[in-house]
N, CA, C and O of each residue as an XYZ file, in Angstrom:
936
protein
N     187.324    182.647     73.620
C     187.027    181.887     75.070
C     187.084    182.963     76.201
O     186.037    183.249     76.783
N     187.800    183.336     76.406
C     187.909    184.706     77.881
C     187.046    186.084     76.860
O     187.002    187.118     77.526
N     186.571    186.198     75.820
C     186.662    187.694     75.603
C     185.377    188.034     76.196
O     185.194    189.244     76.326
N     184.318    187.165     76.641
C     183.131    187.475     77.483
C     183.375    187.656     78.437
O     182.308    187.710     79.048
N     184.217    187.820     79.128
C     184.358    187.622     80.683
C     184.845    188.940     81.412
O     185.940    189.379     81.063
N     183.986    189.756     82.599
C     183.911    190.914     82.828
C     185.441    191.018     83.691
O     186.156    190.032     83.870
N     185.794    192.491     84.204
C     186.556    192.554     84.868
C     186.058    192.946     86.521
O     186.672    193.768     87.201
N     185.094    192.351     86.905
C     184.398    192.929     88.276
C     184.485    192.116     89.308
O     184.343    192.323     90.513
N     184.752    191.098     88.660
C     184.269    189.447     89.657
C     185.383    188.946     89.947
O     186.358    189.376     89.332
N     185.532    188.130     90.736
C     186.307    187.103     90.678
C     186.096    185.642     90.998
O     185.010    185.084     90.837
N     187.071    185.106     91.413
C     186.705    183.219     91.094
C     186.211    183.209     92.752
O     186.775    183.692     93.734
N     185.071    182.543     92.648
C     184.227    182.398     93.757
C     185.053    181.249     94.735
O     185.697    180.287     94.316
N     184.849    181.622     96.087
C     185.137    180.275     96.952
C     184.070    180.341     98.249
O     183.305    181.256     98.551
N     184.327    178.839     99.013
C     182.726    178.838     99.995
C     183.660    177.790    100.838
O     184.756    177.446    100.397
N     183.130    177.295    102.120
C     183.283    176.568    102.968
C     182.886    175.179    102.779
O     183.077    174.501    103.788
N     182.519    174.716    102.044
C     181.673    174.010    101.792
C     182.733    173.007    101.528
O     183.731    173.604    101.124
N     182.993    171.270    101.613
C     183.742    170.455    101.386
C     183.237    169.843    100.109
O     183.911    168.887     99.726
N     182.433    170.100     99.525
C     181.818    169.441     97.947
C     182.731    170.023     96.986
O     183.542    170.906     97.266
N     182.544    169.405     95.639
C     183.128    169.861     94.515
C     182.205    170.756     93.640
O     181.071    170.278     93.678
N     182.237    171.424     93.177
C     181.249    172.422     92.068
C     181.249    171.214     91.204
O     182.186    170.423     91.098
N     179.971    171.146     90.529
C     179.407    170.398     89.317
C     179.196    171.280     88.049
O     178.771    172.422     88.220
N     179.461    170.834     86.794
C     179.510    172.045     85.672
C     177.564    172.173     85.761
O     176.612    171.440     86.028
N     177.824    173.599     85.345
C     176.629    174.432     85.044
C     176.379    174.188     83.915
O     177.129    173.782     83.027
N     174.640    174.571     83.883
C     173.817    174.012     82.875
C     174.355    175.177     81.599
O     174.975    176.063     82.186
N     174.328    175.387     80.459
C     175.087    176.067     79.382
C     174.692    177.580     79.529
O     175.479    178.524     79.465
N     173.400    177.644     79.727
C     172.475    179.119     79.461
C     173.213    179.706     80.796
O     173.584    180.880     80.820
N     173.405    178.834     81.899
C     173.849    179.736     82.915
C     175.611    180.149     82.803
O     176.116    181.121     83.366
N     176.115    179.469     82.215
C     177.437    179.824     82.077
C     177.900    180.719     81.957
O     178.834    181.066     82.679
N     177.342    181.564     80.830
C     178.320    182.977     80.506
C     177.545    183.911     81.579
O     178.285    184.764     82.068
N     176.333    183.926     82.002
C     176.352    184.472     83.416
C     177.208    184.618     84.586
O     177.685    185.659     85.039
N     177.324    183.521     84.972
C     178.221    183.509     86.194
C     179.661    183.599     85.945
O     180.334    184.364     86.636
N     180.351    182.686     84.759
C     181.566    182.916     84.531
C     182.327    184.599     84.459
O     181.977    185.262     83.482
N     182.861    184.959     84.986
C     183.751    185.984     84.881
C     185.364    186.165     84.892
O     185.938    185.477     84.047
N     186.059    186.849     85.581
C     187.526    186.522     85.797
C     187.793    185.756     86.500
O     187.366    185.745     87.655
N     188.986    184.431     85.767
C     189.356    183.357     86.656
C     190.591    183.642     87.110
O     191.219    184.637     86.750
N     191.052    182.699     88.008
C     192.405    182.751     88.698
C     193.359    182.273     87.670
O     192.683    182.000     86.678
N     194.616    182.042     87.441
C     195.185    181.346     86.657
C     196.224    180.646     87.687
O     197.073    181.318     88.272
N     196.085    179.138     87.877
C     197.061    178.326     88.622
C     198.089    177.291     87.920
O     197.619    176.756     86.916
N     199.272    176.952     88.231
C     199.766    175.585     87.539
C     199.070    174.132     88.344
O     198.587    173.901     89.452
N     199.324    173.386     87.151
C     198.559    172.054     87.581
C     199.640    171.402     86.962
O     199.926    171.389     85.765
N     200.466    170.623     88.334
C     201.278    169.471     88.030
C     200.028    167.940     88.152
O     199.361    167.438     89.057
N     200.252    167.657     86.644
C     199.407    166.481     86.200
C     200.671    164.969     86.655
O     201.724    164.830     87.278
N     199.665    164.083     85.838
C     200.727    162.809     86.350
C     202.061    163.024     84.811
O     203.186    162.527     84.769
N     201.388    163.911     83.742
C     202.565    164.016     82.731
C     203.615    165.072     82.658
O     204.719    165.048     82.114
N     202.932    166.117     83.421
C     203.636    167.156     83.336
C     203.113    168.280     84.258
O     202.471    168.081     85.290
N     203.574    169.856     83.605
C     203.241    171.271     84.038
C     202.394    171.377     82.770
O     202.529    170.990     81.609
N     201.260    172.208     83.607
C     200.291    173.105     82.533
C     199.785    174.202     83.677
O     199.940    174.347     84.890
N     199.012    174.969     82.480
C     198.151    176.181     83.107
C     196.831    175.596     83.285
O     196.579    174.454     82.900
N     195.848    176.468     83.948
C     194.460    176.240     84.237
C     194.089    177.377     84.638
O     194.876    178.214     85.080
N     192.727    177.560     84.521
C     191.991    178.357     84.898
C     191.372    178.221     86.206
O     190.676    177.312     85.755
N     191.018    178.290     87.331
C     190.236    178.160     88.514
C     188.992    178.792     88.477
O     188.872    179.823     89.140
N     187.865    178.299     87.711
C     186.395    179.218     88.211
C     186.057    179.165     89.610
O     185.876    180.314     90.015
N     185.918    178.417     90.398
C     185.916    178.289     91.766
C     185.990    177.197     92.757
O     185.607    176.033     92.639
N     186.585    177.818     93.809
C     187.126    176.760     94.911
C     186.062    176.857     96.381
O     185.316    177.701     96.879
N     186.572    175.257     96.737
C     185.449    175.352     97.873
C     186.990    174.462     98.903
O     188.090    174.100     98.483
N     186.388    174.383    100.302
C     187.278    173.362    101.451
C     187.164    172.223    100.754
O     188.042    171.526    101.263
N     186.645    171.580     99.912
C     186.888    170.136     99.408
C     187.327    169.796     98.229
O     187.741    168.664     97.981
N     187.263    171.009     97.156
C     187.727    170.962     96.080
C     187.618    172.638     94.796
O     187.733    173.823     95.110
N     187.415    172.145     93.679
C     187.903    173.343     92.927
C     187.033    172.810     91.598
O     186.652    171.643     91.508
N     186.747    173.929     90.477
C     186.685    173.548     89.207
C     187.518    174.381     88.420
O     187.751    175.579     88.580
N     187.908    173.663     87.617
C     188.823    174.933     86.676
C     188.322    174.031     85.114
O     187.687    172.991     84.941
N     189.062    175.174     84.020
C     189.253    174.817     82.614
C     190.838    174.422     82.597
O     191.914    174.939     82.899
N     190.369    173.271     82.098
C     192.018    172.683     81.562
C     192.136    172.390     80.313
O     191.047    172.343     79.739
N     193.258    172.122     79.509
C     193.632    172.041     78.142
C     194.126    171.144     78.008
O     194.741    171.085     76.943
N     194.196    170.088     78.777
C     195.143    168.584     78.155
C     193.944    167.368     78.697
O     192.918    167.605     79.334
N     194.331    166.329     78.327
C     193.630    165.359     78.300
C     194.002    164.417     79.676
O     194.765    163.456     79.781
N     193.280    164.989     80.521
C     193.662    164.380     81.858
C     192.127    163.806     82.027
O     191.006    164.292     81.872
N     192.695    162.407     82.461
C     191.387    161.226     82.969
C     190.539    161.507     84.345
O     190.721    162.676     84.685
N     190.034    161.100     84.867
C     188.688    160.873     86.065
C     190.065    159.702     86.758
O     190.503    158.688     86.216
N     190.438    160.263     87.988
C     191.181    159.536     89.122
C     192.140    160.035     88.730
O     192.841    159.743     89.700
N     193.000    160.737     87.888
C     194.323    161.484     87.919
C     194.683    162.110     89.019
O     193.899    162.941     89.479
N     195.859    161.871     89.645
C     196.080    162.867     90.799
C     196.687    164.034     90.097
O     196.957    164.071     88.897
N     196.864    164.942     90.933
C     196.635    166.466     90.039
C     197.531    167.091     91.582
O     197.576    166.394     92.596
N     198.030    168.153     91.522
C     198.495    169.438     92.532
C     198.317    170.505     91.981
O     198.905    170.852     90.956
N     197.507    171.147     92.569
C     197.165    172.774     92.123
C     197.834    173.829     92.743
O     197.352    174.290     93.778
N     199.188    174.432     92.138
C     199.661    175.553     92.579
C     199.066    176.772     92.500
O     198.616    177.047     91.388
N     198.915    177.683     93.464
C     198.548    179.105     93.075
C     199.284    180.085     93.601
O     199.954    179.850     94.607
N     199.284    181.173     93.091
C     199.977    182.348     93.342
C     200.437    182.779     94.766
O     201.457    183.451     94.916
N     199.677    182.385     95.784
C     199.598    182.246     97.515
C     200.892    181.405     97.753
O     201.759    181.777     98.544
N     200.977    180.260     97.032
C     201.991    179.759     97.237
C     201.595    178.144     97.760
O     202.321    177.225     98.141
N     200.283    178.239     97.613
C     199.783    176.827     98.416
C     199.474    175.967     97.204
O     198.927    176.451     96.213
N     199.845    174.620     97.287
C     200.036    173.689     96.165
C     199.468    172.506     96.879
O     200.026    171.825     97.739
N     197.984    172.342     96.264
C     196.815    171.169     96.890
C     197.007    170.193     95.804
O     197.174    170.301     94.589
N     196.924    169.149     96.674
C     196.843    167.611     96.222
C     195.133    167.569     95.959
O     194.203    168.315     96.263
N     195.241    166.484     95.343
C     193.782    166.254     94.811
C     193.826    165.024     93.552
O     194.764    164.460     92.989
N     192.499    164.931     93.437
C     192.222    163.446     91.940
C     191.244    164.896     91.222
O     190.957    166.061     91.499
N     191.041    163.980     90.271
C     190.207    164.238     88.904
C     188.911    163.621     89.268
O     188.787    162.400     89.352
N     188.017    164.392     89.470
C     186.591    163.709     90.157
C     185.885    163.759     88.886
O     185.235    162.720     88.771
N     185.758    164.413     88.033
C     184.667    164.945     86.820
C     185.708    165.484     85.798
O     186.813    165.998     85.970
N     184.856    165.144     84.462
C     185.418    166.012     83.170
C     183.810    166.258     82.511
O     182.760    165.618     82.451
N     184.328    167.599     82.065
C     182.877    167.812     80.569
C     183.189    168.653     80.197
O     183.136    169.685     80.865
N     183.676    168.624     78.929
C     183.148    170.063     77.906
C     184.636    171.359     78.570
O     184.395    172.525     78.883
N     185.860    170.798     78.618
C     186.691    171.425     79.055
C     186.932    172.003     80.454
O     187.806    172.801     80.792
N     185.748    171.301     81.372
C     185.918    171.773     82.489
C     186.279    170.700     83.220
O     186.046    169.616     82.685
N     187.015    170.677     84.785
C     187.471    169.453     85.541
C     186.719    169.598     86.893
O     186.518    170.734     87.323
N     186.495    169.025     87.260
C     186.463    168.688     89.164
C     187.366    168.567     90.006
O     187.315    167.337     90.023
N     188.066    168.774     90.642
C     189.288    168.314     91.515
C     189.112    168.191     93.200
O     189.177    169.018     94.109
N     188.887    166.900     93.151
C     188.642    166.820     94.783
C     190.060    166.478     95.168
O     190.824    165.622     94.722
N     190.276    167.835     96.600
C     191.399    167.726     97.424
C     191.517    166.553     97.891
O     190.673    165.661     97.806
N     192.727    166.485     98.486
C     193.266    165.322     99.205
C     192.809    165.210    101.104
O     192.872    164.221    101.834
N     192.361    166.649    101.441
C     192.002    167.013    102.225
C     191.772    168.636    102.348
O     192.359    169.515    101.718
N     190.598    168.795    103.487
C     190.181    170.393    103.577
C     190.784    171.142    103.365
O     191.816    170.861    103.974
N     190.972    172.307    102.720
C     191.965    173.610    102.468
C     190.729    174.847    103.200
O     189.526    174.763    103.446
N     191.819    176.023    103.376
C     190.809    177.360    103.793
C     190.971    178.071    102.415
O     191.933    178.686    101.955
N     189.539    177.759    101.812
C     189.458    178.213    100.391
C     189.918    180.069    100.670
O     190.087    180.579     99.562
N     190.083    180.837    101.523
C     190.002    182.127    101.600
C     191.268    181.995    101.442
O     191.830    182.180    100.363
N     191.898    181.627    102.612
C     193.795    181.693    102.667
C     194.310    181.476    101.166
O     195.029    182.310    100.615
N     193.893    180.306    100.553
C     194.322    179.782     99.017
C     194.413    181.047     98.130
O     195.419    181.383     97.506
N     192.838    181.924     98.164
C     193.180    182.839     97.494
C     193.513    184.405     98.015
O     193.204    185.480     97.501
N     194.135    184.156     99.027
C     194.403    185.214     99.744
C     195.836    185.938     99.574
O     196.405    186.251    100.620
N     196.387    186.191     98.508
C     197.263    186.762     97.836
C     197.127    187.841     96.640
O     196.595    187.592     95.558
N     197.730    189.157     97.033
C     197.656    190.357     96.448
C     198.215    189.902     94.919
O     197.604    190.367     93.958
N     199.235    189.102     94.698
C     199.610    188.961     93.592
C     198.584    187.914     92.358
O     198.904    187.534     91.232
N     197.605    187.743     92.952
C     196.834    186.746     92.033
C     196.095    187.666     90.913
O     195.660    188.755     91.287
N     195.979    187.383     89.935
C     195.668    188.140     88.776
C     194.734    187.339     87.835
O     194.601    186.116     87.826
N     194.020    188.380     86.927
C     193.145    187.612     86.010
C     193.671    187.093     84.713
O     194.605    187.629     84.118
N     193.125    186.176     84.351
C     194.108    185.901     83.046
C     193.585    186.772     81.734
O     193.664    186.206     80.644
N     193.134    187.916     81.776
C     193.262    188.751     80.968
C     194.310    190.027     81.477
O     194.275    191.132     80.936
N     195.201    189.702     82.551
C     196.323    190.621     82.940
C     197.337    190.514     83.005
O     197.699    189.414     83.422
N     198.098    191.214     82.766
C     200.129    191.380     82.918
C     200.298    191.224     84.066
O     199.522    191.928     84.712
N     201.262    190.344     84.961
C     202.016    190.472     85.892
C     203.608    189.586     85.436
O     203.819    188.703     84.604
N     204.390    190.197     86.265
C     205.642    189.715     86.473
C     205.544    188.434     86.784
O     206.158    187.573     86.153
N     204.818    188.188     87.718
C     204.635    187.241     88.314
C     203.980    185.837     87.911
O     204.062    184.744     88.471
N     203.331    186.212     86.803
C     202.954    185.031     86.059
C     203.341    183.513     86.313
O     204.495    183.286     85.948
N     202.817    182.641     86.732
C     203.015    181.537     86.725
C     204.175    180.743     85.458
O     203.850    180.835     84.274
N     205.555    179.963     85.857
C     206.060    179.718     84.470
C     206.004    178.076     84.696
O     205.992    177.421     85.738
N     205.977    177.702     83.399
C     205.331    176.039     83.049
C     206.512    175.522     82.218
O     206.768    175.683     81.024
N     207.279    174.733     83.362
C     208.375    174.119     83.220
C     208.211    172.903     81.498
O     207.594    171.838     81.488
N     208.754    173.353     80.601
C     209.177    172.404     79.340
C     210.386    172.382     78.925
O     211.213    172.919     79.662
N     210.904    171.712     77.524
C     211.788    171.435     76.891
C     211.695    171.630     75.632
O     211.314    170.606     75.066
N     211.896    172.591     74.860
C     211.247    172.693     73.243
C     212.263    173.770     72.646
O     212.465    174.857     73.187
N     212.798    173.398     71.623
C     213.834    173.697     70.689
C     212.752    175.206     69.781
O     211.618    175.135     69.308
N     213.730    176.438     69.849
C     213.237    177.101     69.232
C     214.813    178.320     68.661
O     215.992    178.170     68.982
N     214.220    179.412     67.784
C     215.021    180.055     67.378
C     215.004    181.630     68.070
O     213.907    182.096     68.380
N     216.263    182.442     68.306
C     216.084    183.307     68.724
C     216.867    184.696     68.391
O     218.046    184.810     68.727
N     216.410    185.395     67.946
C     216.579    186.640     66.818
C     217.280    187.639     67.934
O     216.724    188.110     68.925
N     218.493    187.815     67.560
C     219.091    188.843     68.579
C     219.826    190.332     67.544
O     221.040    190.484     67.403
N     219.027    191.040     67.088
C     219.849    191.793     66.151
C     219.508    191.290     64.946
O     218.340    191.021     64.665
N     220.546    191.113     64.099
C     220.555    190.108     62.728
C     220.949    188.663     63.095
O     220.415    187.762     62.448
N     221.580    188.439     63.793
C     221.923    187.027     64.291
C     220.755    186.666     65.135
O     219.944    187.244     65.859
N     221.089    185.146     64.625
C     219.902    183.818     65.297
C     220.513    182.719     66.073
O     221.397    181.970     65.657
N     220.040    182.695     67.070
C     220.521    181.713     67.894
C     219.624    180.493     67.743
O     218.450    180.714     67.445
N     220.055    179.132     67.923
C     219.296    177.868     68.483
C     219.269    177.870     70.002
O     220.236    177.779     70.758
N     217.993    177.992     70.305
C     218.601    177.702     71.532
C     216.981    176.787     72.234
O     216.050    176.499     71.482
N     216.969    176.466     73.761
C     216.293    175.647     74.174
C     215.115    176.312     75.205
O     215.450    176.762     76.301
N     214.165    176.324     74.895
C     213.434    176.718     75.984
C     213.087    176.036     77.278
O     212.318    175.082     77.397
N     213.741    176.637     78.217
C     213.165    175.712     79.467
C     212.172    176.152     80.753
O     212.103    175.515     81.805
N     211.427    177.361     80.448
C     210.588    177.475     81.330
C     209.594    178.610     80.418
O     210.126    179.192     79.473
N     208.323    178.848     80.712
C     207.717    179.964     79.783
C     206.560    180.089     80.467
O     205.930    179.163     80.978
N     206.199    181.579     80.478
C     205.069    181.835     81.344
C     204.607    183.453     80.125
O     205.324    184.014     79.296
N     203.323    183.712     80.491
C     202.761    184.851     79.588
C     203.703    186.205     79.457
O     203.644    187.126     78.642
N     204.687    185.948     80.687
C     205.552    187.389     81.203
C     206.684    187.209     80.075
O     206.995    188.036     79.217
N     207.282    185.791     80.306
C     208.659    185.805     79.573
C     209.426    184.261     80.017
O     208.837    183.540     80.823
N     210.641    183.867     79.488
C     210.609    182.574     79.810
C     212.572    182.448     79.769
O     213.285    183.355     79.341
N     212.975    181.411     80.201
C     214.278    180.920     80.106
C     214.676    180.188     79.020
O     214.137    179.110     78.769
N     215.605    180.669     78.308
C     216.478    179.722     77.576
C     217.987    179.363     77.532
O     218.769    179.974     78.261
N     218.377    178.466     76.762
C     219.397    177.866     77.065
C     220.028    178.463     75.647
O     219.539    177.902     74.666
N     221.164    179.641     75.291
C     221.813    179.970     73.920
C     222.280    179.339     73.656
O     222.007    178.901     72.538
N     223.498    178.653     74.486
C     224.203    177.818     73.914
C     225.754    179.122     73.708
O     226.848    178.749     73.283
N     225.568    180.024     73.964
C     226.936    181.020     74.475
C     226.010    182.418     75.014
O     224.857    182.726     74.713
N     226.934    183.076     75.870
C     226.101    184.269     76.994
C     225.438    185.374     76.125
O     226.327    186.080     75.649
N     224.680    185.623     75.894
C     223.824    186.877     75.930
C     224.176    187.709     76.635
O     224.936    187.393     77.549
N     223.614    189.572     76.428
C     223.879    190.814     77.532
C     222.601    191.139     77.285
O     221.928    191.164     76.254
N     222.320    191.456     78.737
C     221.428    192.334     79.272
C     221.019    193.596     78.795
O     221.693    194.611     78.968
N     219.846    193.571     78.148
C     219.334    194.548     77.728
C     219.061    194.272     76.104
O     218.378    195.066     75.458
N     219.599    193.183     75.549
C     219.724    193.135     74.218
C     217.919    192.860     73.530
O     217.094    192.208     74.170
N     217.715    193.279     72.636
C     216.138    192.724     72.051
C     216.431    191.266     71.593
O     217.462    190.696     71.237
N     215.409    190.959     71.705
C     215.141    189.660     70.815
C     213.719    189.269     70.374
O     212.684    189.868     70.668
N     213.856    188.047     69.539
C     212.496    187.780     69.109
C     212.711    186.197     69.192
O     213.549    185.442     68.700
N     211.755    186.040     69.905
C     211.606    184.007     70.281
C     210.941    183.495     69.145
O     209.810    183.868     68.832
N     211.512    182.758     68.591
C     210.508    182.077     67.406
C     210.109    180.433     67.893
O     211.035    179.687     68.209
N     209.173    180.107     67.916
C     208.711    178.740     68.128
C     207.620    178.313     67.971
O     206.632    178.970     68.297
N     207.518    176.727     67.264
C     206.253    176.661     66.659
C     205.399    176.239     67.234
O     205.421    175.338     68.071
N     204.190    177.086     66.700
C     202.978    176.768     67.550
C     202.777    178.092     68.096
O     201.676    178.159     68.643
N     203.390    179.096     68.146
C     203.343    180.711     68.879
C     203.690    181.210     67.668
O     204.534    180.832     66.855
N     202.534    182.566     67.656
C     203.456    183.865     67.025
C     204.782    184.250     67.294
O     205.173    183.691     68.319
N     205.731    185.065     66.726
C     206.978    185.150     67.027
C     206.753    186.587     68.144
O     206.099    187.619     67.997
N     207.800    185.984     69.511
C     207.635    187.035     70.531
C     208.460    188.018     70.799
O     209.591    187.662     71.131
N     208.271    189.023     70.764
C     209.549    190.329     71.268
C     209.692    190.434     72.384
O     208.691    190.092     73.013
N     210.731    190.854     73.134
C     211.159    190.494     74.521
C     212.626    191.648     74.536
O     212.912    192.670     73.912
N     213.188    190.957     75.437
C     214.701    191.621     76.073
C     214.988    191.025     76.640
O     214.185    190.274     77.194
N     216.549    190.948     76.920
C     217.273    190.047     77.837
C     217.353    190.831     79.087
O     217.973    191.891     79.176
N     216.614    190.193     80.176
C     216.655    190.333     81.770
C     217.299    190.075     82.235
O     217.264    190.676     83.309
N     218.413    189.160     82.160
C     219.212    188.508     83.084
C     219.539    187.131     82.113
O     218.852    186.415     81.384
N     220.931    187.169     82.507
C     221.998    186.284     81.572
C     223.204    185.568     82.506
O     223.841    186.289     83.274
N     223.497    184.136     82.418
C     224.737    183.674     82.496
C     225.252    182.745     81.541
O     224.812    182.660     80.395
N     226.115    182.095     81.970
C     227.046    181.283     81.197
C     225.872    180.008     80.423
O     225.770    179.631     79.255
N     225.228    179.672     81.501
C     224.493    178.758     80.099
C     222.935    179.112     80.150
O     222.258    178.344     79.467
N     222.409    179.854     80.643
C     221.003    180.558     80.663
C     220.353    182.121     80.558
O     220.569    183.171     81.161
N     219.970    181.948     80.099
C     218.797    183.775     79.783
C     217.938    183.676     80.200
O     217.387    182.576     80.235
N     217.278    184.997     80.830
C     215.918    185.404     80.839
C     215.209    186.068     80.333
O     215.154    187.192     80.832
N     214.429    185.848     79.298
C     213.521    186.948     78.115
C     212.304    187.076     79.199
O     211.740    186.293     79.963
N     212.182    188.505     78.867
C     210.994    188.729     79.095
C     210.451    189.468     78.363
O     211.053    190.463     77.960
N     208.894    189.146     77.898
C     208.312    189.279     76.279
C     207.786    190.944     76.809
O     207.378    191.260     77.926
N     207.992    191.972     75.384
C     207.154    193.062     75.400
C     205.836    193.180     75.555
O     205.322    194.230     75.939
N     205.113    192.025     75.246
C     203.607    192.129     75.162
C     203.267    190.209     75.707
O     203.727    189.349     74.957
N     202.466    189.740     77.006
C     201.841    188.906     77.189
C     202.125    188.159     76.236
O     202.258    188.603     75.095
N     202.238    187.140     76.479
C     201.340    185.719     75.391
C     199.847    185.688     76.271
O     199.718    185.712     77.495
N     198.653    185.620     75.102
C     197.278    185.540     75.766
C     197.220    184.436     76.213
O     197.717    183.450     75.668
N     196.775    184.438     76.978
C     196.610    183.016     77.943
C     196.443    182.121     77.645
O     197.179    181.208     78.019
N     195.205    181.864     76.668
C     194.632    180.723     75.822
C     195.473    180.245     75.118
O     195.811    179.063     75.190
N     196.134    181.395     74.016
C     196.949    180.589     73.305
C     198.119    179.951     74.109
O     198.590    178.931     73.605
N     198.620    180.348     75.180
C     199.447    179.258     75.718
C     199.279    178.557     76.171
O     200.103    177.661     75.989
N     197.988    178.196     77.287
C     197.576    177.317     78.102
C     197.207    176.325     77.002
O     196.943    175.308     77.642
N     197.032    176.033     75.644
C     196.264    175.133     74.961
C     198.422    174.684     74.223
O     198.793    173.511     74.190
N     199.173    175.592     73.875
C     199.931    175.228     73.534
C     200.929    174.336     74.223
O     201.595    173.547     73.552
N     201.096    174.441     75.816
C     201.999    173.907     76.358
C     201.609    172.446     76.492
O     202.506    171.646     76.757
N     200.602    172.097     76.366
C     200.356    170.136     76.623
C     200.568    169.362     75.067
O     200.723    168.154     74.891
N     200.523    170.516     73.933
C     201.196    169.990     72.651
C     202.583    169.739     72.936
O     203.134    168.723     72.512
N     203.170    170.585     73.614
C     204.534    170.512     73.215
C     205.248    169.736     74.575
O     206.448    169.461     74.559
N     204.555    169.482     75.503
C     204.867    168.432     76.509
C     204.423    166.741     76.169
O     205.040    165.803     76.672
N     203.244    166.566     75.226
C     203.205    165.584     74.564
C     204.146    165.101     73.671
O     204.436    163.905     73.658
N     204.807    166.150     72.696
C     205.606    165.520     71.744
C     207.215    165.357     72.455
O     208.174    164.796     71.925
N     207.184    165.935     73.618
C     208.550    165.749     74.587
C     208.509    164.361     74.611
O     209.234    163.574     74.003
N     207.442    164.101     75.497
C     206.887    162.727     75.915
C     207.089    161.501     74.887
O     207.486    160.394     75.251
N     206.764    161.839     73.547
C     206.462    160.780     72.733
C     208.131    160.697     71.922
O     208.336    159.942     70.972
N     209.163    161.580     72.486
C     210.380    161.781     72.130
C     211.445    160.873     72.673
O     212.473    160.396     72.192
N     210.982    160.812     73.583
C     211.813    160.193     75.167
C     211.498    158.275     74.621
O     210.488    157.687     74.237
N     213.050    157.803     74.875
C     213.452    156.188     74.422
C     212.363    155.550     75.337
O     212.230    155.870     76.518
N     211.547    154.562     74.660
C     211.021    153.659     75.861
C     211.830    152.788     76.934
O     212.851    152.132     76.726
N     211.148    152.936     78.089
C     211.575    151.956     79.124
C     211.564    150.491     78.874
O     210.670    149.698     78.578
N     213.019    150.368     79.118
C     213.696    148.851     79.446
C     212.927    147.894     80.419
O     212.761    148.286     81.574
N     212.547    146.929     80.124
C     212.291    145.892     81.159
C     212.798    145.748     82.250
O     213.621    146.641     82.453
N     212.677    144.802     83.355
C     214.055    144.422     84.678
C     214.816    143.771     83.926
O     215.967    144.182     84.074
N     214.699    142.388     82.676
C     215.894    141.701     82.542
C     216.678    142.497     81.585
O     217.895    142.312     81.624
N     216.223    143.350     80.730
C     217.187    144.254     80.231
C     217.882    144.810     81.140
O     219.028    144.376     81.253
N     217.561    145.640     81.836
C     218.037    146.482     82.543
C     219.359    145.633     83.313
O     220.516    146.046     83.236
N     218.961    144.368     84.070
C     219.839    142.939     84.566
C     220.911    142.773     84.068
O     221.982    142.818     84.674
N     220.720    142.511     82.631
C     221.287    142.230     81.607
C     222.577    143.228     81.197
O     223.720    142.818     80.999
N     222.188    144.473     81.123
C     223.363    145.583     80.882
C     223.985    146.036     81.910
O     225.093    146.566     81.831
N     223.124    145.825     83.344
C     224.142    145.829     84.239
C     224.907    144.583     84.367
O     225.948    144.754     85.001
N     224.766    143.720     84.075
C     225.822    142.672     83.986
C     226.702    142.882     83.175
O     227.709    143.242     83.784
N     226.860    142.847     82.113
C     227.658    143.350     80.630
C     228.333    144.612     80.965
O     229.347    144.845     80.306
N     227.878    145.745     82.129
C     228.817    146.848     82.467
C     230.049    146.592     82.985
O     230.808    147.522     83.258
């Protein structure tokens, strides 16, 4: 999807309060260039998206999960702005998000750490997840839980302390093995910096599948009568 994007343009912005509509397919390849990576908080979880353009009233983004029209979302940019809104339309992997109130689009994008999806940056947005994985350190394998992940690295719970500087290989279902090293560690967690960034689209498509499987494993929520009965018996 990203192979045809150039490196000479940025996500467009404007002061209009309208939300962009999807372009004709013949215009799509001419107009889409470098896109801004952002984090999207949805009714279900966190995920990554590519913001194609933004105005005072909303934005258009490539999304990778099954969001529905009317869903409440919050888009978080590297500038630190977190903007609440709702999904206005969906089409062909694109979504139009209408903001709850007008924003200054220039300020939202005015951050020297914003970067394109094809680039690598240590401040790549991290998505909170919870997925079991294996971590190879030398000849030893650890069963770990991945707590968050970005293109550049992740935080894991290895069950026992690791040492800063140790070379690692993270193995998790759905992604190719990821070589890296321990950047920091404490008694319960370790930060892994990846040697090579995960390709954006691979990570963006993988995250929703992990989030969905996590939700499927959660126990059903009991109704009020059941809760009251348990409380009475406690």
